[in-house]
C-alpha positions in Angstrom: 119.9 94.4 73.6 123.0 92.2 73.3 121.9 90.3 76.3 118.5 89.7 74.8 120.1 88.4 71.6 122.4 86.1 73.5 119.4 84.8 75.5 117.4 84.2 72.3 120.2 82.4 70.6 120.6 80.2 73.6 116.9 79.2 73.3 117.2 78.2 69.6 116.9 74.6 68.6 120.0 72.7 67.2 119.4 73.8 63.6 122.6 72.2 62.5 121.3 68.8 63.3 118.0 69.5 61.6 119.5 70.9 58.4 122.6 68.9 58.0 125.1 70.6 55.7 122.7 73.5 55.2 123.8 75.2 58.4 127.1 75.7 60.0 126.6 75.9 63.8 126.5 79.3 65.4 129.5 80.2 67.6 127.8 81.7 70.7 129.4 84.5 72.7 131.6 82.7 75.2 133.9 85.4 76.1 131.3 88.0 77.4 132.0 90.4 74.6 128.5 90.2 73.2 129.9 89.4 69.7 128.3 86.4 68.0 130.0 84.9 64.9 129.1 82.3 62.3 131.4 80.6 59.8 129.0 80.0 56.9 125.2 79.6 56.5 123.5 78.4 53.4 120.3 80.0 52.2 118.1 77.2 53.6 119.9 77.3 56.9 119.5 81.0 57.1 115.8 80.8 56.5 115.4 78.2 59.2 117.4 80.2 61.7 115.5 83.3 61.0 112.2 81.6 61.4 113.3 80.0 64.7 114.6 83.3 66.0 111.3 85.1 65.0 109.3 82.4 66.8 111.3 82.9 70.0 111.2 86.7 69.8 107.4 86.6 69.1 106.9 85.0 72.6 108.7 88.0 74.3 107.0 91.2 75.5 108.1 94.5 74.0 110.1 96.8 76.2 107.9 99.7 74.9 104.3 99.3 76.1 104.4 95.5 76.5 101.3 93.4 76.4 101.3 90.4 78.7 99.1 87.2 78.4 98.0 84.4 80.7 98.9 85.2 84.4 102.0 87.2 84.8 103.2 87.9 88.4 105.4 90.5 90.0 106.8 91.2 93.5 104.3 93.0 95.7 105.6 96.5 96.8 105.7 97.3 100.4 102.7 99.0 102.0 102.6 102.7 101.3 105.0 102.5 98.4 104.3 105.4 96.1 107.0 104.8 93.5 106.6 103.7 89.8 106.8 100.0 90.7 104.1 97.7 89.3 101.1 97.4 91.7 100.0 93.8 92.0 96.5 92.8 92.8 97.7 92.0 96.4 99.0 95.5 96.8 95.8 97.1 95.5 93.7 94.9 97.7 95.5 96.4 100.7 94.9 100.0 99.8 91.7 100.9 101.5 89.9 104.3 101.6 90.0 106.6 104.6 87.9 105.3 107.5 87.2 101.9 105.8 86.2 99.0 107.9 84.6 95.7 106.7 84.2 92.3 108.3 85.8 92.3 111.8 82.6 91.3 113.6 83.1 90.3 117.2 81.2 87.8 119.3 81.6 85.7 122.4 83.5 82.4 121.9 81.1 79.5 122.0 83.4 77.3 124.1 84.6 80.0 126.5 82.1 82.8 126.3 83.1 84.5 129.6 86.7 85.2 128.7 87.2 84.8 124.9 86.2 86.9 121.9 86.0 85.7 118.3 86.6 88.2 115.5 85.8 87.4 111.9 88.3 88.2 109.1 88.2 91.7 107.7 89.9 94.8 106.7 90.3 98.3 108.1 92.2 101.5 107.4 94.4 102.5 110.3 93.2 105.4 112.4 96.1 107.6 111.1 95.2 106.7 107.5 98.6 105.4 106.7 98.2 101.6 106.6 95.5 99.0 105.6 95.1 96.3 108.2 94.2 92.9 106.8 93.1 90.7 109.7 92.5 86.9 109.6 89.7 85.4 111.7 91.0 84.9 115.3 90.1 84.4 118.9 91.6 86.6 121.8 91.4 86.2 125.6 90.3 89.1 127.8 91.8 87.4 130.9 95.4 87.4 129.7 98.0 90.0 128.5 98.7 90.3 124.9 100.6 87.7 122.9 100.4 87.7 119.2 98.3 85.0 117.5 94.9 83.6 117.7 93.9 81.9 121.0 96.3 84.0 123.0 95.8 86.9 125.5 94.6 90.3 124.2 94.9 92.7 127.1 97.2 95.6 126.6 97.9 96.0 130.4 96.7 94.8 133.8 94.1 92.2 134.6 90.5 92.1 133.5 88.2 94.1 135.7 84.6 93.7 136.7 81.9 96.1 135.6 84.1 97.6 132.9 84.1 98.4 129.2 86.8 97.1 126.9 87.7 98.4 123.4 88.8 96.0 120.7 91.5 97.3 118.5 92.8 95.9 115.2 96.6 96.4 115.3 99.4 96.1 112.8 103.1 96.7 112.2 104.3 99.1 109.5 107.6 97.1 109.3 105.7 93.8 108.5 102.9 94.3 106.1 101.3 90.9 106.9 101.4 91.3 110.7 97.9 91.9 112.2 96.3 91.1 115.5 93.7 92.3 118.0 94.4 94.2 121.2 91.9 94.6 124.1 92.1 97.9 126.1 90.2 100.0 128.6 91.2 103.0 126.5 88.8 104.4 123.8 91.6 106.4 122.2 95.1 105.4 123.2 95.7 101.6 123.9 99.1 100.6 125.1 100.5 99.1 121.9 103.0 96.2 122.2 106.5 96.8 121.1 106.8 97.3 117.3 103.0 97.4 116.8 102.5 101.0 115.7 99.2 101.0 113.8 95.7 100.6 115.3 92.0 100.8 114.4 89.0 100.5 116.8 86.7 97.7 115.8 84.5 96.8 118.7 83.6 96.9 122.4 82.6 94.5 125.1 81.4 95.0 128.7 82.1 92.8 131.8 79.7 92.1 134.6 80.2 91.9 138.4 82.3 88.7 138.0 84.5 90.2 135.2 82.8 87.9 132.6 81.9 89.2 129.2 78.3 90.2 129.0 76.4 88.4 126.3 75.6 90.6 123.2 74.5 90.4 119.6 76.0 92.5 116.8 73.8 93.9 113.9 74.1 96.2 110.9 77.8 95.4 110.2 78.9 96.3 113.7 77.0 99.6 114.0 74.3 98.3 116.3 74.9 96.1 119.4 72.2 94.8 121.8 72.8 93.0 125.0 71.5 89.4 124.9 70.6 89.6 128.6 68.8 92.0 130.9 71.3 94.1 132.8 70.9 95.7 136.2 69.3 99.2 136.1 71.8 101.9 135.3 69.8 104.3 137.4 67.3 103.3 140.1 66.2 106.1 142.4 63.1 106.2 144.5 63.4 110.0 145.0 65.6 111.8 142.5 66.4 115.3 143.8 64.4 118.0 142.0 66.5 120.6 140.3 69.7 118.6 140.7 71.4 116.6 137.9 72.3 113.1 138.8 75.2 111.6 136.8 75.3 107.8 136.0 77.3 105.4 133.7 76.0 103.0 131.1 78.0 100.0 129.7 78.4 101.4 126.1 81.4 102.8 124.2 82.5 106.4 124.6 80.4 108.9 122.5 78.0 106.1 121.4 74.3 106.4 121.3 72.9 104.4 124.2 69.7 102.5 123.7 67.7 102.9 126.9 64.4 102.1 128.5 63.3 104.6 131.1 60.2 105.1 133.3 59.1 107.6 136.0 56.4 107.9 138.6 55.3 110.6 141.1 52.5 109.8 143.5 51.6 113.4 144.2 52.1 115.4 141.0 52.7 115.3 137.3 56.3 114.1 136.7 58.8 114.6 134.0 62.4 113.5 133.3 65.2 114.9 131.2 68.1 112.6 130.1 71.2 114.2 128.5 74.8 113.6 127.8 77.1 115.1 130.5 78.7 116.9 127.6 75.7 119.2 127.4 74.7 122.1 129.7 72.2 121.6 132.5 69.0 122.6 130.7 65.8 122.8 132.7 62.9 120.4 132.3 59.3 121.1 131.3 56.3 118.9 130.8 54.8 121.2 128.2 57.3 123.7 126.9 61.0 124.1 126.1 63.2 122.4 127.2 60.7 119.5 126.8 61.3 116.5 129.0 62.4 113.1 127.7 59.5 111.4 129.5 56.3 112.8 131.0 53.8 111.1 133.3 50.5 112.2 134.8 49.8 112.6 138.5 50.3 109.2 140.3 50.9 107.4 137.0 53.9 105.6 135.5 55.3 107.0 132.2 57.9 105.2 130.2 59.7 105.2 126.8 62.5 103.7 124.8 65.0 106.5 124.1 68.4 106.8 122.5 70.8 109.3 124.1 74.4 110.0 123.2 76.8 109.4 126.0 79.9 111.4 126.9 83.6 110.4 126.4 83.4 108.7 129.8 80.2 106.8 128.8 78.0 108.9 131.2 74.6 110.5 131.2 72.8 112.8 133.5 69.1 113.0 134.6 66.9 115.5 136.4 63.2 115.3 137.3 60.6 117.9 136.9 59.1 117.5 140.4 60.3 116.4 143.8 59.6 112.8 144.9 59.9 111.4 141.3 61.0 107.8 141.0 63.3 107.2 138.1 64.4 103.9 136.5 66.8 103.6 133.5 68.0 100.4 131.9 70.5 100.0 129.0 69.7 97.7 126.2 72.7 98.3 124.0 74.1 101.0 121.7 74.4 102.4 118.2 77.6 103.9 116.8 79.2 104.4 113.4 82.3 102.2 113.3 83.5 103.7 110.0 83.8 107.1 111.7 86.1 105.9 114.5 
């Protein structure tokens, strides 16, 4: 309280000059004792001093339940701080609910589409639900190892490979609240994080072609739907898929995503059927008219086709089996659906 009085007195105008003989100047506390003395104050001088002090004190906030006006500011607490410190709007903006992801839409870079990926600004909660990652818009290279900052390499390890799928991770440092970047990895669950970068969140996926270039794609529905902007080679092309045997094949989509497929079958000597399943599921049978009902059915000597969505395994694989020997099977991947908020 004494310090507040000393501060207030220090802000008072020179009332002695204003009132002349009506006021004997205040002797301010110069020895640190907190004691303030005056020699003599007339009635008029006392009134003026009281009014000036009241005006200064009126501009101060109370210690008990203060009310602030205009635009007060305060230091922003560190991320994860659960103390009784004031929470600034910046701090609150960084607290995201579990599983949150917004923005962070990825696309091929216009100038270097084969090797660079653009990511829009956005926010995501870390996969361990301990940190909110605030990422500015940036560009990362798939053909160079990770260096922090836009325009630099993004690979966690090794060199870019052909006919491979790469996961895009928003990463952050718990010791530096403002540090955020993008890492590119073959791993769907455990990328090799750079030193001191200890937080991550999956945000996207790209596939490379036979020359290790990024395959063109378009992103829809806030990142939950991705379609290739080019026709890819067939994922399965068999002129005589063995009857009663399951054939495993890979598709260029993220682990456990729902592959968007086009498939057709034909058998020149009998009614044909095809069952498409994730390799996570048992080897069910296949029937053209009963259970387990085939994914596609075609009449004798005729082609049958359909667009189907099938969930892939953790290794991005599917399996197929025909309902009759001599069945030709063709499967093409158009893209995938997934729920980013759940990853």
